[in-house]
C-alpha positions, 0 to 999 in steps of 0.5 A: 429647783434644787435650793430654797433661799429663805430671807430674814423677812420669811420670803422664800425663793427657789433656785436651780443653782446655788450661786444664784441663791447666794447672789440674791442673798448678797443683794438682799444684805447690800440693799439693807446696808444701803437703807441703813446708811441712808438713815446714818445708822452706820455713819462711822463706817466707810461705806466704800470699804469692803471690810466695812460692808462685811462688818455691817452685813454681819451686824444686820444679820445678827439684828434681823436674822440670817438668810439661809439656803436649804436643800429642797429635796431634803426639805420635802423629805422632812415635810413628808416625815413630819407630823403635819396634817396631810393636806398641809404637807401637800400644800407646802410640797406643791409650792416647793415643786413649782417652777417659780417658787416665791412664797412666805414661809411663815404662812406654813409654819415650817420653821421647826422643819427647816431646823433639821434641813440641810443648809448651804 
């Protein structure tokens, strides 16, 4: 895996291709738009217009947080250089080296490390 997608709900998923991570992030926001539209929260928008959907995605991102795509190699390097306990570092790195990365990053409290990690 080369890329780590972290969604606003702290779910993290690994991808080999940047376009795949970007596609999943786009699907996430499309799903959030559908949920919000069912609740008539954005009833003043025409949901069939791409511009409206883009505007709503922006509002949702501002309200709920943005998903981000991180460089896994840079993240691993930052974890190794951090002042975390060695066993915590090993646990996180083990998760990041799996073929099927899928975990909750809040479990590992690495938000401060992600701040200094390369994003796309």
